[in-house]
DRENGUFI-655118 format. One record per residue (C-alpha): x, y, z; residue in one letter. Coordinates in pm, 1 decimal, decimal comma, m for minus. Last residue first. Layout:
BEGIN
+----------+----------+----------+------+
!       px !       py !       pz ! rest !
+----------+----------+----------+------+
!        X !        Y !        Z !    a !
...
+----------+----------+----------+------+
END
This chain:
BEGIN
+----------+----------+----------+------+
!       px !       py !       pz ! rest !
+----------+----------+----------+------+
!      3,7 !  m1427,9 !   4095,5 !    t !
!     94,4 !  m1472,6 !   3713,8 !    c !
!    136,9 !  m1108,0 !   3673,0 !    l !
!    411,7 !  m1093,9 !   3917,1 !    w !
!    659,3 !  m1260,2 !   3681,1 !    p !
!    622,3 !   m936,4 !   3426,4 !    t !
!    764,6 !   m739,4 !   3729,6 !    v !
!   1188,1 !   m813,5 !   3611,0 !    h !
!   1102,0 !   m851,6 !   3271,6 !    h !
!    921,7 !   m535,8 !   3254,0 !    c !
!   1277,3 !   m292,0 !   3340,7 !    d !
!   1413,2 !   m216,6 !   3617,4 !    r !
!   1774,4 !    m91,0 !   3720,5 !    q !
!   1842,1 !     56,2 !   3372,9 !    e !
!   1523,2 !    236,2 !   3288,9 !    s !
!   1538,6 !    342,4 !   3607,7 !    w !
!   1865,0 !    465,4 !   3519,4 !    r !
!   1639,5 !    765,3 !   3408,3 !    r !
!   1688,4 !    935,3 !   3741,2 !    e !
!   1676,7 !   1355,5 !   3688,4 !    s !
!   1357,0 !   1383,0 !   3462,9 !    s !
!   1229,6 !   1041,0 !   3547,4 !    t !
!   1184,2 !   1139,9 !   3904,4 !    f !
!    904,8 !   1403,8 !   3848,1 !    n !
!    591,9 !   1267,3 !   3969,4 !    e !
!    776,2 !   1054,4 !   4255,8 !    l !
!    983,4 !   1351,7 !   4405,4 !    f !
!    710,9 !   1580,9 !   4416,5 !    k !
!    490,0 !   1345,2 !   4586,3 !    t !
!    785,0 !   1250,2 !   4824,7 !    i !
!    808,5 !   1627,1 !   4898,9 !    k !
!    457,8 !   1680,2 !   4940,3 !    e !
!    358,8 !   1392,9 !   5203,8 !    a !
!    658,6 !   1503,7 !   5414,3 !    s !
!    988,0 !   1375,0 !   5555,7 !    n !
!   1231,5 !   1286,6 !   5224,2 !    l !
!   1501,3 !   1030,2 !   5340,9 !    a !
!   1281,0 !    755,1 !   5301,5 !    m !
!   1193,7 !    810,9 !   4951,4 !    v !
!   1554,2 !    799,8 !   4841,1 !    k !
!   1661,3 !    547,3 !   4968,3 !    i !
!   1378,6 !    359,1 !   4868,2 !    k !
!   1427,3 !    495,5 !   4515,1 !    f !
!   1412,6 !    120,6 !   4318,2 !    t !
!   1134,2 !     m0,3 !   4612,1 !    l !
!    942,2 !    306,6 !   4506,2 !    l !
!    914,0 !    223,5 !   4136,4 !    i !
!    921,6 !    m91,1 !   4136,5 !    e !
!    609,6 !    m77,7 !   4341,1 !    v !
!    457,6 !    158,1 !   4079,3 !    a !
!    577,1 !    m83,0 !   3808,3 !    v !
!    377,5 !   m352,5 !   4002,0 !    f !
!     72,2 !   m167,7 !   4031,0 !    v !
!     57,0 !    m55,4 !   3664,6 !    l !
!     90,6 !   m444,6 !   3568,0 !    i !
!   m200,9 !   m513,8 !   3707,0 !    k !
!   m403,4 !   m271,9 !   3380,8 !    c !
!   m317,2 !   m626,8 !   3242,8 !    s !
!   m527,4 !   m698,5 !   2871,5 !    g !
!   m276,9 !   m722,1 !   2603,6 !    s !
!   m238,7 !   m365,0 !   2548,8 !    v !
!   m195,6 !   m289,0 !   2954,2 !    v !
!     49,1 !   m557,9 !   2926,6 !    k !
!    235,6 !   m439,1 !   2571,8 !    d !
!    206,8 !    m77,1 !   2700,6 !    w !
!    452,3 !   m158,5 !   3038,5 !    v !
!    687,4 !   m248,9 !   2763,6 !    r !
!    648,9 !     54,7 !   2548,0 !    q !
!    704,3 !    273,8 !   2877,5 !    l !
!   1005,0 !    119,6 !   2940,6 !    s !
!   1151,6 !    240,7 !   2641,7 !    s !
!   1016,0 !    545,3 !   2646,4 !    e !
!   1137,4 !    683,4 !   2964,4 !    p !
!    856,2 !    702,9 !   3268,9 !    l !
!    697,1 !    954,1 !   3382,8 !    c !
!    530,1 !   1141,6 !   3097,5 !    g !
!    283,0 !    862,5 !   3015,4 !    a !
!    280,8 !    620,5 !   3369,5 !    f !
!    m38,0 !    457,4 !   3261,1 !    c !
!   m235,6 !    819,3 !   3239,4 !    r !
!   m498,4 !    705,0 !   3481,2 !    k !
!   m281,0 !    465,1 !   3677,9 !    f !
!     21,7 !    568,1 !   3765,7 !    w !
!     m7,7 !    976,2 !   3681,5 !    l !
!   m342,6 !    961,9 !   3877,8 !    d !
!   m195,4 !    801,6 !   4138,6 !    y !
!     54,5 !   1068,5 !   4220,1 !    p !
!     44,8 !    959,6 !   4575,7 !    l !
!   m105,7 !   1172,0 !   4813,4 !    k !
!   m341,4 !    863,7 !   5003,3 !    s !
!    m19,8 !    738,0 !   5112,1 !    v !
!    136,3 !   1058,1 !   5180,3 !    a !
!    109,5 !   1115,9 !   5550,8 !    s !
!    401,8 !   1142,6 !   5614,1 !    c !
!    384,0 !    807,8 !   5908,0 !    t !
!    202,4 !    662,8 !   5608,0 !    k !
!    470,5 !    694,0 !   5382,8 !    l !
!    748,1 !    574,4 !   5635,5 !    h !
!    516,2 !    231,1 !   5729,6 !    s !
!    497,7 !    170,6 !   5338,4 !    l !
!    858,0 !    163,8 !   5320,5 !    l !
!    897,5 !    m27,1 !   5676,5 !    r !
!    629,5 !   m309,7 !   5472,2 !    s !
!    839,4 !   m363,3 !   5196,4 !    d !
!    722,0 !   m618,6 !   4951,0 !    e !
!    424,9 !   m751,7 !   5130,7 !    l !
!    345,0 !   m362,0 !   5228,6 !    n !
!    436,5 !   m278,8 !   4892,9 !    l !
!    170,1 !   m545,4 !   4711,9 !    y !
!    m89,5 !   m437,5 !   4937,8 !    q !
!    m39,3 !    m95,3 !   4918,6 !    e !
!    m53,2 !    m95,7 !   4536,2 !    f !
!   m378,5 !   m283,2 !   4517,2 !    a !
!   m532,0 !    m41,8 !   4729,1 !    k !
!   m429,1 !    235,9 !   4473,2 !    p !
!   m556,1 !    m22,3 !   4196,1 !    l !
!   m942,7 !     m2,4 !   4303,6 !    q !
!  m1043,2 !    279,6 !   4087,2 !    p !
!   m846,6 !     77,3 !   3768,9 !    l !
!  m1078,6 !   m205,6 !   3793,4 !    s !
!  m1410,0 !    m48,6 !   3731,9 !    d !
!  m1330,8 !     93,0 !   3410,8 !    r !
!  m1065,3 !   m142,2 !   3306,3 !    y !
!  m1261,1 !   m275,5 !   2987,2 !    k !
!  m1439,6 !     79,1 !   2963,9 !    s !
!  m1248,4 !    325,9 !   3017,7 !    n !
!   m940,0 !    218,1 !   2979,8 !    l !
!   m984,9 !     38,0 !   2634,3 !    q !
!  m1143,5 !    323,8 !   2516,8 !    n !
!   m813,6 !    543,3 !   2601,4 !    v !
!   m604,3 !    246,6 !   2421,9 !    f !
!   m882,0 !    230,7 !   2132,6 !    c !
!   m809,3 !    631,7 !   2058,7 !    r !
!   m485,4 !    621,8 !   2110,6 !    i !
!   m433,3 !    383,2 !   1857,3 !    i !
!   m623,3 !    490,9 !   1613,3 !    w !
!   m452,9 !    860,9 !   1645,3 !    y !
!   m116,4 !    692,6 !   1629,8 !    c !
!   m200,3 !    448,1 !   1302,4 !    d !
!   m303,8 !    731,9 !   1137,4 !    v !
!    m59,4 !    981,9 !   1236,3 !    s !
!    185,7 !    721,8 !   1120,7 !    d !
!    522,4 !    757,6 !   1351,7 !    e !
!    424,3 !    542,1 !   1614,3 !    v !
!    625,2 !    569,8 !   2006,1 !    m !
!    694,1 !    942,3 !   2017,8 !    e !
!    348,4 !   1030,9 !   1920,8 !    e !
!    224,5 !    764,4 !   2201,2 !    m !
!    364,1 !    991,0 !   2444,0 !    a !
!    225,9 !   1270,5 !   2393,0 !    k !
!   m127,3 !   1078,9 !   2332,8 !    a !
!   m131,7 !    970,7 !   2694,6 !    i !
!    m63,8 !   1302,7 !   2812,0 !    a !
!   m344,9 !   1428,6 !   2581,5 !    l !
!   m559,7 !   1187,3 !   2681,6 !    f !
!   m515,6 !   1218,6 !   3041,4 !    v !
!   m558,1 !   1584,0 !   3013,5 !    e !
!   m875,2 !   1583,4 !   2844,1 !    d !
!  m1020,0 !   1333,0 !   3116,5 !    e !
!   m949,5 !   1634,9 !   3355,8 !    p !
!  m1158,8 !   1870,0 !   3145,2 !    e !
!  m1004,6 !   2147,7 !   2895,9 !    r !
!  m1123,2 !   2501,2 !   2956,1 !    p !
!  m1345,1 !   2623,4 !   2666,3 !    f !
!  m1137,8 !   2810,6 !   2403,8 !    s !
!  m1185,0 !   2563,8 !   2116,7 !    p !
!  m1574,5 !   2660,5 !   2135,0 !    s !
!  m1829,9 !   2483,5 !   2195,3 !    r !
!  m1674,3 !   2157,7 !   2374,5 !    p !
!  m1638,7 !   1841,9 !   2135,5 !    l !
!  m1797,0 !   1550,8 !   2378,3 !    k !
!  m1958,1 !   1369,9 !   2105,9 !    g !
!  m1723,3 !   1086,1 !   2138,1 !    s !
!  m1631,2 !   1112,0 !   1729,7 !    e !
!  m1588,4 !   1485,6 !   1832,5 !    l !
!  m1408,6 !   1446,5 !   2098,1 !    q !
!  m1146,6 !   1222,3 !   1980,8 !    y !
!  m1084,7 !   1416,7 !   1672,0 !    m !
!  m1035,4 !   1722,6 !   1918,8 !    r !
!   m768,0 !   1545,2 !   2129,8 !    l !
!   m579,1 !   1412,4 !   1816,1 !    y !
!   m564,0 !   1724,1 !   1682,7 !    v !
!   m430,6 !   1867,2 !   2013,1 !    e !
!   m190,3 !   1550,2 !   2003,5 !    v !
!    m89,0 !   1729,2 !   1640,3 !    q !
!    m10,4 !   2087,9 !   1776,5 !    p !
!   m226,3 !   2312,8 !   1614,4 !    t !
!    m65,6 !   2561,7 !   1393,4 !    a !
!   m196,3 !   2359,8 !   1037,4 !    d !
!   m591,0 !   2445,8 !   1212,5 !    s !
!   m762,1 !   2329,0 !   1417,7 !    v !
!  m1176,5 !   2362,1 !   1570,4 !    f !
!  m1229,6 !   2596,3 !   1308,2 !    r !
!  m1519,8 !   2470,1 !   1183,7 !    v !
!  m1425,3 !   2353,2 !    881,6 !    v !
!  m1102,9 !   2247,5 !   1021,7 !    r !
!  m1303,5 !   2005,2 !   1224,9 !    l !
!  m1458,3 !   1867,9 !    956,4 !    a !
!  m1180,4 !   1787,8 !    754,3 !    h !
!  m1038,5 !   1580,9 !   1060,5 !    l !
!  m1338,0 !   1387,4 !   1125,2 !    v !
!  m1310,4 !   1273,2 !    721,9 !    d !
!   m921,4 !   1213,6 !    719,0 !    s !
!   m992,6 !   1009,0 !   1024,8 !    y !
!  m1265,4 !    816,3 !    908,1 !    q !
!  m1063,2 !    760,3 !    536,6 !    e !
!   m784,7 !    622,5 !    691,9 !    k !
!   m966,2 !    417,6 !    903,5 !    r !
!  m1179,1 !    334,4 !    562,2 !    y !
!   m790,6 !    229,6 !    422,7 !    m !
!   m695,9 !     45,5 !    711,1 !    m !
!   m963,1 !   m201,5 !    639,1 !    v !
!   m883,3 !   m248,3 !    314,5 !    q !
!   m470,5 !   m334,9 !    377,4 !    a !
!   m561,5 !   m569,6 !    686,4 !    h !
!   m862,9 !   m743,0 !    526,2 !    s !
!   m623,9 !  m1012,6 !    379,4 !    e !
!   m475,8 !  m1057,4 !    732,2 !    h !
!   m765,3 !  m1203,9 !    870,3 !    h !
!   m755,4 !  m1110,9 !   1305,7 !    p !
!   m932,4 !   m771,2 !   1236,5 !    p !
!   m744,5 !   m447,0 !   1228,7 !    l !
!   m834,3 !   m190,8 !   1502,5 !    i !
!   m940,9 !   m438,2 !   1771,4 !    g !
!   m728,4 !   m307,4 !   2009,1 !    l !
!   m554,3 !   m676,0 !   1996,7 !    l !
!   m505,8 !   m634,8 !   1640,7 !    v !
!   m377,6 !   m268,7 !   1619,9 !    k !
!   m150,2 !   m294,9 !   1880,5 !    w !
!     31,9 !   m641,0 !   1712,8 !    v !
!     53,3 !   m420,7 !   1455,7 !    l !
!    214,6 !    m98,6 !   1611,2 !    a !
!    422,3 !   m338,6 !   1808,0 !    r !
!    575,6 !   m543,8 !   1516,2 !    y !
!    904,0 !   m371,9 !   1440,3 !    m !
!    934,4 !   m243,3 !   1802,8 !    s !
!    967,6 !   m619,9 !   1927,5 !    p !
!    715,4 !   m673,3 !   2192,3 !    l !
!    863,0 !   m739,9 !   2542,8 !    p !
!    779,5 !  m1076,2 !   2669,4 !    f !
!    503,7 !  m1272,8 !   2885,1 !    r !
!    211,1 !  m1069,4 !   2849,4 !    q !
!    228,5 !   m945,6 !   2485,8 !    s !
!    309,0 !  m1347,5 !   2446,1 !    f !
!    m20,3 !  m1419,5 !   2570,4 !    t !
!   m234,2 !  m1147,1 !   2422,5 !    c !
!    m66,3 !  m1257,5 !   2102,0 !    l !
!   m175,2 !  m1652,6 !   2174,5 !    k !
!   m540,1 !  m1494,7 !   2237,2 !    e !
!   m583,4 !  m1300,4 !   1972,0 !    i !
!   m468,0 !  m1588,0 !   1739,8 !    d !
!   m448,9 !  m1398,2 !   1405,3 !    l !
!   m613,4 !  m1581,8 !   1121,3 !    r !
!   m363,5 !  m1645,0 !    804,1 !    d !
!    m83,7 !  m1727,6 !   1062,9 !    d !
!    225,8 !  m1574,4 !    949,7 !    k !
!    186,4 !  m1315,7 !   1289,0 !    l !
!    232,5 !  m1602,8 !   1535,2 !    l !
!    551,6 !  m1753,7 !   1331,3 !    i !
!    684,4 !  m1378,5 !   1367,6 !    e !
!    638,2 !  m1388,7 !   1703,7 !    l !
!    807,7 !  m1654,7 !   1805,8 !    s !
!   1114,7 !  m1576,5 !   1570,2 !    k !
!   1130,1 !  m1276,1 !   1767,5 !    k !
!   1085,6 !  m1439,6 !   2124,3 !    e !
!   1401,9 !  m1650,8 !   1990,0 !    e !
!   1600,4 !  m1350,2 !   1946,1 !    v !
!   1515,0 !  m1120,4 !   2216,2 !    g !
!   1782,6 !  m1208,7 !   2473,7 !    r !
!   1996,8 !  m1118,9 !   2216,7 !    f !
!   2277,9 !   m960,0 !   2438,6 !    g !
!   2566,0 !  m1253,3 !   2419,2 !    v !
!   2453,5 !  m1452,8 !   2759,8 !    k !
!   2059,9 !  m1393,6 !   2644,9 !    e !
!   2152,2 !  m1560,4 !   2277,9 !    y !
!   2338,9 !  m1838,2 !   2441,9 !    y !
!   2101,6 !  m1898,6 !   2704,2 !    v !
!   1819,5 !  m1885,0 !   2429,4 !    s !
!   2041,1 !  m2149,7 !   2197,8 !    r !
!   2103,7 !  m2375,8 !   2485,4 !    f !
!   1678,5 !  m2415,7 !   2526,4 !    n !
!   1645,8 !  m2444,9 !   2158,3 !    r !
!   1901,0 !  m2711,0 !   2113,0 !    q !
!   1728,2 !  m2847,2 !   2430,2 !    s !
!   1374,5 !  m2821,2 !   2332,1 !    d !
!   1481,2 !  m3013,0 !   1963,3 !    e !
!   1619,4 !  m3301,0 !   2120,7 !    t !
!   2038,0 !  m3357,5 !   2191,1 !    m !
+----------+----------+----------+------+
END
């Protein structure tokens, strides 16, 4: 039996006994052992497979540019990142924008505002819509990343990626969603149009917040693996899969308001989405 045949046999066996990610994990560990990490290969891996939890933060930091590709520089660079974090936090305490009682996600927001030159004149000023997006992403990220320094830097660079790399693509996603839903289930799309719901779907929740506060953490991590590694198109496919999964429920609703309300809140009572559909189900679409 050839080496490739043995590997394929092992992959099938592992998947049958519930260890689908064993071979993928080994492949990632090989990539992470390189003296100079190959960004392109890490992106490709992240597009094809969900990242193992133990390596997710590291891979995200490399792909988002928080850490350089060279291993020997990681410790020193993170020391600088930690010092910068401490300096910004200290400055906010001095001007009394944050205190020990400030929720951590709000601390992250104020730090981001200060570093991007958008800190309001007073903490009591009303938040902008972009602040609410940041807080939603920060709240979800806080559940995924334990270390506060890592968490802030990943949030910061994730949001910057949305605002720069994906700035022109994100506004086009609602149209792409309509096109793909039409291909998958034209009858469902017709129902949405009949109810005047297409323009009222929770696109901000799906595409600006990248499903933060919508999907279960295990599913959200897999979606964000794809976003971090270069594909915001995954957001369209996840949105389509949500509609297809809850087609019966959506078809029974006869108004845009009811449909939108259900889609905004379905995870609170419909956690089975993560069991029925995961990123393996939609990842093949990325190649189309």
